[in-house]
Residue, then its C-alpha position, 0 to 999 in steps of 0.5 A: x474512530x479512535x480505536x483499532x476495533x473501530x477501524x476494523x469495523x468500518x473496513x468490515x462494513x464496507x467489505x460486506x457491502x462491496x459487490x465486486x465479487x460478481x464483476x466479470x473478468x474483462x469488465x470495468x467496475x462502477x463505484x464498488x464501495x460506498x463512501x462514508x463521510x463524503x469520501x469519493x467512492x472507489x472506481x476500480x478497473x478490474x480488467x486493468x488489474x487482471x491485465x497487470x497481473x497477467x504480464x509475462x514473468x518467469x518468477x512471480x512474488x507477492x509480498x504482503x504487509x499490514x504494519x509499517x515496521x520501518x519498511x521491512x516489506x521492501x527490504x524483503x523485496x530487495x533481498x529477493x531481487x538481490x538473490x536473483x542478481x547473484x544467481x545471474x538472473x535478469x530483473x526483467x524476468x521477476x515480477x515483485x508485487x506488494x500488497x499493503x493493508x491496515x497500517x502499512x498503507x502509510x508506506x504507499x504515500x509520497x514524501x509530501x503526504x508524510x511531511x504534511x500529514x503523518x509526521x505533524x500528526x504522529x504524536x496525536x494518532x491513535x496508539x495502535x497506528x502510532x505503534x507501527x510507525x518509526x520511533x523517530x519521525x523528523x520534520x521534513x524527512x518524508x516517507x522512511x521507506x522511500x529513499x536509500x539510507x545515507x551511505x547505502x551501496x549503489x546496488x542497495x534495493x531496500x528503498x521504494x525509489x531503487x525498486x521502482x527504478x530497477x525492477x517491475x515493482x507494483x503496489x496495491x493499497x487497501x481502500x478500506x484502510x484508506x477510508x479508515x486513515x482518512x477518518x482518523x486523520x481528518x480531525x487532526x489536520x482540520x479537514x473533512x474525511x473526504x478532503x483527506x481521502x482525496x489528498x491521500x489518493x493523489x499522494x500515492x507513490x508511482x505504480x500504486x493501485x488502490x484496490x477494494x480490500x487488501x486482503x482480497x488482493x492478497x488472494x487475487x494475486x495468489x490466484x494468478x500464480x504469485x508465491x506469497x511472503x507475509x512480512x508482518x503478522 
């Protein structure tokens, strides 16, 4: 799958076969999606997902992104949280929720995945994926959104690390995109798509949940009273 259309075709086919729409609230789903190329089928606990969304919060904010864009989606989360701080609000009353889909799922992986897979393979990635990644990727630099920039103020909230430490941040990762990434990366790292899929799912940042489809999660989260900011188009 060397083109963006190919990536979308896989996601569309998987979504069309997914039976999760009829899973009742409170029930855990069996494997929800077929798995191409020997990749493990997704086990998705809908009851746990519903419970997470239902946690008490005065302010519920959803941030969605389809592109990496140097982690702009987390800048948006950080700016929102900083505004509450300036207004004298408590972070405990704010529930920031991030949905990553399409190329943006790269932001959900820890430094090891970036250092071992993304950065060494960057120059050989399809152009539509490479175009969304940072223009400069230094070996060993890890996830560009994971850590605060050098010289950042102690109260800076633009990095994943800071948001995880100081807020209730939760992340969702699109499984359709995970399948697409695994297929694209397999030949580049000389592993099977199934092996790459396993490495990616094991290398997610804390509080990241794989969902059947990112676009489904955007709707599901809004249905629970979260306001939406789409940070990329």
